[in-house]
C-alpha positions as CSV (number, residue, x, y, z in Angstrom):
1,M,64.5,-28.4,-14.8
2,S,66.4,-29.5,-17.8
3,F,65.8,-32.4,-20.2
4,V,67.9,-34.4,-22.6
5,V,66.1,-35.1,-25.9
6,K,67.1,-38.3,-27.6
7,K,66.0,-38.7,-31.2
8,F,66.1,-42.1,-32.9
9,G,65.5,-42.5,-36.6
10,G,63.9,-45.3,-38.5
11,T,66.9,-47.6,-38.7
12,S,67.5,-47.2,-35.0
13,V,64.0,-48.6,-34.3
14,G,63.9,-50.9,-37.4
15,N,63.1,-54.1,-35.5
16,I,62.4,-55.2,-31.9
17,D,66.1,-55.9,-31.1
18,R,67.0,-52.3,-32.1
19,I,64.0,-51.0,-30.1
20,L,65.4,-52.8,-27.0
21,E,68.8,-51.3,-27.6
22,V,67.3,-47.9,-27.7
23,A,65.4,-48.7,-24.5
24,K,68.8,-49.7,-22.8
25,K,70.3,-46.4,-23.9
26,V,67.3,-44.5,-22.4
27,A,67.6,-46.6,-19.2
28,A,71.3,-45.8,-18.9
29,A,70.6,-42.1,-19.3
30,R,67.8,-42.3,-16.6
31,S,70.1,-44.2,-14.3
32,R,72.5,-41.3,-14.5
33,G,69.8,-39.0,-13.4
34,E,69.0,-37.4,-16.7
35,K,65.4,-36.4,-17.5
36,V,64.9,-37.9,-20.9
37,V,62.5,-37.1,-23.7
38,V,62.5,-39.8,-26.4
39,V,61.5,-39.0,-30.0
40,V,61.2,-41.9,-32.4
41,S,60.6,-42.1,-36.1
42,A,58.6,-44.7,-37.8
43,M,60.4,-48.0,-38.3
44,A,62.7,-48.3,-41.2
45,G,60.8,-48.5,-44.5
46,D,57.4,-47.6,-43.0
47,T,57.3,-44.0,-44.3
48,D,58.2,-45.1,-47.9
49,R,55.6,-47.8,-47.8
50,L,52.9,-45.4,-46.6
51,V,53.9,-42.8,-49.3
52,K,53.5,-45.5,-51.9
53,L,50.1,-46.5,-50.5
54,G,48.9,-43.0,-50.3
55,T,49.9,-42.2,-53.9
56,Q,48.3,-45.4,-55.2
57,V,45.0,-44.3,-53.7
58,S,45.2,-40.8,-55.3
59,E,47.8,-39.2,-57.6
60,N,47.1,-35.9,-55.8
61,P,46.1,-36.8,-52.2
62,D,44.7,-34.1,-49.9
63,A,47.6,-32.7,-47.9
64,R,45.9,-33.1,-44.5
65,E,44.8,-36.6,-45.1
66,F,48.2,-37.6,-46.5
67,D,49.9,-36.2,-43.5
68,L,47.6,-38.2,-41.2
69,L,48.4,-41.3,-43.2
70,L,52.1,-40.8,-42.8
71,S,51.8,-40.1,-39.1
72,T,50.4,-43.7,-38.6
73,G,53.9,-45.0,-39.2
74,R,54.9,-43.6,-35.8
75,W,51.6,-44.4,-34.0
76,C,51.4,-48.1,-35.1
77,R,54.7,-48.8,-33.4
78,A,53.8,-47.1,-30.2
79,P,52.7,-50.3,-28.5
80,C,56.3,-51.6,-28.9
81,W,57.3,-48.9,-26.4
82,R,54.7,-49.9,-23.9
83,S,55.4,-53.7,-24.0
84,P,56.5,-55.2,-20.8
85,S,59.9,-56.2,-22.1
86,T,60.7,-52.7,-23.4
87,I,59.5,-51.1,-20.2
88,W,61.5,-53.6,-18.2
89,A,64.6,-52.7,-20.2
90,M,64.1,-49.0,-19.6
91,R,63.7,-49.4,-15.8
92,P,66.8,-48.4,-13.8
93,S,65.6,-50.3,-10.7
94,P,67.6,-53.5,-9.9
95,S,64.6,-55.1,-8.2
96,R,63.0,-56.5,-11.3
97,V,61.1,-59.8,-11.3
98,A,62.7,-62.8,-13.0
99,D,60.0,-63.1,-15.6
100,G,60.7,-59.5,-16.8
101,H,57.4,-58.0,-16.0
102,P,57.8,-54.4,-14.9
103,D,54.9,-54.2,-12.6
104,R,55.8,-57.0,-10.2
105,Q,58.7,-56.8,-7.8
106,R,60.6,-59.6,-6.1
107,A,59.6,-60.4,-2.6
108,H,62.5,-59.5,-0.2
């Protein structure tokens, strides 16, 4: 089984509109039958903000703790990828409900 890895940098996921565009690209790949692995960075500016925060707390921060702090830039945006509108945008199925909720299908 082969996979396609799609990596999106900070600017690509810099706001909700851009996240939805990424979701559409992933949905298009899935609708072509591709097995997709998505790798996303922190949103634009988050890493710089966290570096500044970490170095304000300590001029010489512990490497392990500093790495953990920087990783939160990715984790704090994870719920954006699990929101109903993002999941809905990623679904290739044409039988979506009108309100955009991914877990309910139209009655046929």
